[in-house]
MIFIMI-469827 format. One record per atom (N, C-alpha, C): residue number from 1; residue in three letters; x, y, z. Coordinates in pm, whole numbers, plus 50000, padded with zeros to 5 digits. Example, Ala and Ser with C-alpha at 12.3 -4.5 7.8 and 13.67 -1.06 7.14 Angstrom:
<atoms>
ATOM,seq,type,px,py,pz
ATOM,1,ALA,51319,49431,50780
ATOM,1,ALA,51230,49550,50780
ATOM,1,ALA,51320,49670,50780
ATOM,2,SER,51285,49775,50708
ATOM,2,SER,51367,49894,50714
ATOM,2,SER,51290,50003,50787
</atoms>
This chain:
<atoms>
ATOM,seq,type,px,py,pz
ATOM,1,MET,78982,97929,71488
ATOM,1,MET,79014,97908,71624
ATOM,1,MET,79161,97857,71627
ATOM,2,PRO,79244,97914,71713
ATOM,2,PRO,79381,97872,71728
ATOM,2,PRO,79402,97720,71764
ATOM,3,VAL,79505,97662,71708
ATOM,3,VAL,79534,97522,71740
ATOM,3,VAL,79680,97519,71799
ATOM,4,THR,79690,97441,71907
ATOM,4,THR,79828,97422,71961
ATOM,4,THR,79882,97291,71897
ATOM,5,VAL,80015,97295,71863
ATOM,5,VAL,80076,97190,71803
ATOM,5,VAL,80198,97151,71892
ATOM,6,GLU,80206,97017,71929
ATOM,6,GLU,80316,96967,71996
ATOM,6,GLU,80371,96855,71908
ATOM,7,ARG,80507,96848,71901
ATOM,7,ARG,80571,96731,71825
ATOM,7,ARG,80665,96658,71923
ATOM,8,TRP,80658,96528,71923
ATOM,8,TRP,80743,96438,71995
ATOM,8,TRP,80821,96355,71900
ATOM,9,THR,80948,96348,71914
ATOM,9,THR,81033,96264,71842
ATOM,9,THR,81128,96186,71933
ATOM,10,ALA,81151,96059,71895
ATOM,10,ALA,81242,95982,71978
ATOM,10,ALA,81309,95876,71878
ATOM,11,LEU,81423,95833,71930
ATOM,11,LEU,81504,95736,71848
ATOM,11,LEU,81555,95633,71947
ATOM,12,SER,81517,95501,71926
ATOM,12,SER,81570,95402,72012
ATOM,12,SER,81711,95367,71972
ATOM,13,ALA,81779,95284,72066
ATOM,13,ALA,81917,95240,72041
ATOM,13,ALA,81925,95155,71917
ATOM,14,SER,81815,95086,71879
ATOM,14,SER,81810,95005,71761
ATOM,14,SER,81784,95080,71632
ATOM,15,GLY,81750,95213,71643
ATOM,15,GLY,81721,95288,71531
ATOM,15,GLY,81577,95315,71496
ATOM,16,THR,81491,95255,71576
ATOM,16,THR,81342,95276,71557
ATOM,16,THR,81311,95427,71586
ATOM,17,ARG,81241,95486,71491
ATOM,17,ARG,81195,95623,71508
ATOM,17,ARG,81049,95634,71544
ATOM,18,LEU,81034,95742,71628
ATOM,18,LEU,80896,95776,71663
ATOM,18,LEU,80884,95927,71630
ATOM,19,ASP,80776,95961,71567
ATOM,19,ASP,80747,96102,71527
ATOM,19,ASP,80596,96123,71544
ATOM,20,LEU,80558,96188,71656
ATOM,20,LEU,80418,96204,71690
ATOM,20,LEU,80394,96358,71687
ATOM,21,VAL,80271,96393,71638
ATOM,21,VAL,80224,96530,71636
ATOM,21,VAL,80090,96534,71709
ATOM,22,GLU,80081,96620,71802
ATOM,22,GLU,79949,96637,71879
ATOM,22,GLU,79892,96779,71846
ATOM,23,LEU,79773,96781,71800
ATOM,23,LEU,79703,96908,71780
ATOM,23,LEU,79585,96919,71887
ATOM,24,SER,79571,97032,71946
ATOM,24,SER,79464,97054,72040
ATOM,24,SER,79410,97195,72028
ATOM,25,ARG,79288,97213,72082
ATOM,25,ARG,79222,97341,72089
ATOM,25,ARG,79177,97358,72232
ATOM,26,ARG,79180,97482,72271
ATOM,26,ARG,79122,97516,72411
ATOM,26,ARG,78983,97566,72391
ATOM,27,VAL,78887,97500,72445
ATOM,27,VAL,78748,97553,72432
ATOM,27,VAL,78679,97526,72566
ATOM,28,GLY,78571,97595,72576
ATOM,28,GLY,78488,97566,72704
ATOM,28,GLY,78425,97433,72707
ATOM,29,ARG,78389,97377,72814
ATOM,29,ARG,78329,97255,72833
ATOM,29,ARG,78207,97227,72742
ATOM,30,GLU,78124,97338,72730
ATOM,30,GLU,78006,97315,72652
ATOM,30,GLU,78035,97305,72504
ATOM,31,GLY,78146,97346,72455
ATOM,31,GLY,78175,97337,72310
ATOM,31,GLY,78278,97231,72279
ATOM,32,ALA,78316,97156,72380
ATOM,32,ALA,78430,97063,72354
ATOM,32,ALA,78399,96950,72251
ATOM,33,GLU,78287,96892,72260
ATOM,33,GLU,78247,96784,72169
ATOM,33,GLU,78245,96833,72022
ATOM,34,ILE,78187,96952,71999
ATOM,34,ILE,78176,97000,71868
ATOM,34,ILE,78311,97039,71813
ATOM,35,ALA,78390,97096,71901
ATOM,35,ALA,78530,97139,71862
ATOM,35,ALA,78616,97013,71816
ATOM,36,GLN,78596,96907,71905
ATOM,36,GLN,78671,96789,71874
ATOM,36,GLN,78631,96726,71742
ATOM,37,LEU,78498,96718,71724
ATOM,37,LEU,78447,96668,71591
ATOM,37,LEU,78495,96755,71466
ATOM,38,ALA,78492,96884,71489
ATOM,38,ALA,78540,96967,71383
ATOM,38,ALA,78684,96957,71348
ATOM,39,LEU,78765,96944,71450
ATOM,39,LEU,78899,96925,71432
ATOM,39,LEU,78937,96793,71357
ATOM,40,GLU,78876,96688,71413
ATOM,40,GLU,78897,96554,71347
ATOM,40,GLU,78850,96548,71209
ATOM,41,SER,78736,96617,71173
ATOM,41,SER,78682,96612,71038
ATOM,41,SER,78776,96692,70950
ATOM,42,GLY,78821,96801,70993
ATOM,42,GLY,78910,96880,70913
ATOM,42,GLY,79042,96801,70885
ATOM,43,LEU,79100,96741,70985
ATOM,43,LEU,79221,96653,70964
ATOM,43,LEU,79200,96543,70867
ATOM,44,ARG,79089,96473,70879
ATOM,44,ARG,79063,96356,70793
ATOM,44,ARG,79042,96404,70650
ATOM,45,ARG,78981,96522,70628
ATOM,45,ARG,78966,96579,70496
ATOM,45,ARG,79110,96606,70422
ATOM,46,ARG,79207,96631,70510
ATOM,46,ARG,79331,96655,70464
ATOM,46,ARG,79426,96536,70462
ATOM,47,GLY,79370,96414,70482
ATOM,47,GLY,79435,96296,70471
ATOM,47,GLY,79524,96255,70590
ATOM,48,VAL,79493,96321,70705
ATOM,48,VAL,79569,96284,70830
ATOM,48,VAL,79512,96154,70890
ATOM,49,GLU,79589,96066,70923
ATOM,49,GLU,79544,95941,70991
ATOM,49,GLU,79546,95972,71140
ATOM,50,LEU,79424,95941,71204
ATOM,50,LEU,79401,95971,71346
ATOM,50,LEU,79414,95835,71418
ATOM,51,PRO,79470,95835,71550
ATOM,51,PRO,79478,95714,71622
ATOM,51,PRO,79337,95659,71649
ATOM,52,VAL,79335,95528,71664
ATOM,52,VAL,79212,95460,71703
ATOM,52,VAL,79176,95492,71850
ATOM,53,SER,79049,95493,71879
ATOM,53,SER,79006,95519,72014
ATOM,53,SER,79073,95419,72105
ATOM,54,GLY,79118,95472,72217
ATOM,54,GLY,79184,95373,72315
ATOM,54,GLY,79336,95355,72290
ATOM,55,ALA,79389,95434,72190
ATOM,55,ALA,79531,95416,72169
ATOM,55,ALA,79610,95473,72290
ATOM,56,CYS,79725,95424,72301
ATOM,56,CYS,79809,95461,72417
ATOM,56,CYS,79852,95612,72405
ATOM,57,SER,79883,95674,72524
ATOM,57,SER,79926,95809,72527
ATOM,57,SER,80063,95829,72449
ATOM,58,ARG,80086,95958,72418
ATOM,58,ARG,80212,95988,72346
ATOM,58,ARG,80330,95959,72433
ATOM,59,THR,80309,95994,72569
ATOM,59,THR,80426,95968,72662
ATOM,59,THR,80452,95816,72662
ATOM,60,ARG,80354,95729,72673
ATOM,60,ARG,80380,95587,72686
ATOM,60,ARG,80440,95538,72555
ATOM,61,ARG,80394,95585,72443
ATOM,61,ARG,80445,95538,72306
ATOM,61,ARG,80591,95578,72303
ATOM,62,ALA,80631,95702,72341
ATOM,62,ALA,80769,95751,72334
ATOM,62,ALA,80857,95663,72420
ATOM,63,LEU,80810,95637,72543
ATOM,63,LEU,80890,95558,72631
ATOM,63,LEU,80908,95416,72585
ATOM,64,GLU,80803,95356,72510
ATOM,64,GLU,80810,95220,72462
ATOM,64,GLU,80920,95218,72351
ATOM,65,VAL,80924,95324,72265
ATOM,65,VAL,81022,95324,72158
ATOM,65,VAL,81164,95341,72217
ATOM,66,ILE,81174,95430,72312
ATOM,66,ILE,81309,95451,72370
ATOM,66,ILE,81367,95326,72443
ATOM,67,THR,81275,95261,72522
ATOM,67,THR,81329,95153,72601
ATOM,67,THR,81333,95011,72536
ATOM,68,SER,81256,94991,72432
ATOM,68,SER,81247,94862,72376
ATOM,68,SER,81283,94854,72225
ATOM,69,GLY,81290,94977,72166
ATOM,69,GLY,81316,94972,72018
ATOM,69,GLY,81198,94931,71936
ATOM,70,ALA,81071,94935,71997
ATOM,70,ALA,80947,94899,71931
ATOM,70,ALA,80913,94993,71826
</atoms>
């Protein structure tokens, strides 16, 4: 199944770097949960660290880096 990849990069005035990659799949509602689990499982097997549940959105994280140097 095809995967869409988006990469967000940002650099604050203080030099703090942000480099985020988002992977997603387009599936029907009935297959969404299984597709999500399969994608996460495949990434973990390859050593990719996934964000914890409830992590802030990529847009918010990018804005935090740009505006505060966090």
